[in-house]
C-alpha positions, 0 to 999 in steps of 0.5 A: 500500500502506498499512501498519499504523498509517499514517493518511490524512487527509480529502480526501487523494489517494494516487497509483498504486503508492504506499507509505505505511509504518508509523506515517506520517501523511498529513494533510488535502488532501495529493496524493501522485504515482504511485510515491511511497514514504513510509517509516516515521514520516514526517509530512506536514502539510496541503496538501502536494503531491508529484510522481511518484517521490518518496522520503521517508526515515524520520522526515522531516517536511514542513510544511503547504503545501509542494510537492515536484517529481517525483523528490525525495528527502528524507533521514531525519529531515529537516524540509522547510519550503519547496518543492523543485524536481524531481530534488533530494535534500534533507536536514537541519533545515531541509532544504537541497539536497544534490545534483541527481539 
């Protein structure tokens, strides 16, 4: 589902049953895994890779070239600047691991 005001860049691939919410931006060459939810106001830089079942909180951002494993949760207003392994919750700016899921 692509909500009003969301933007999907060139060569981006959105997986099955994903939600890209209002005013979110998925830049060029991103790959979103199945069942991923991007909430309102999220920004993904170019070349971001996301596994299945990820959740990105309101107004969070992922810098270009970062990879998120399956089931990663990014807390609201966080800035992810490096790769995150599967099943980890991160938060802050820059984002740090909060807990294992």
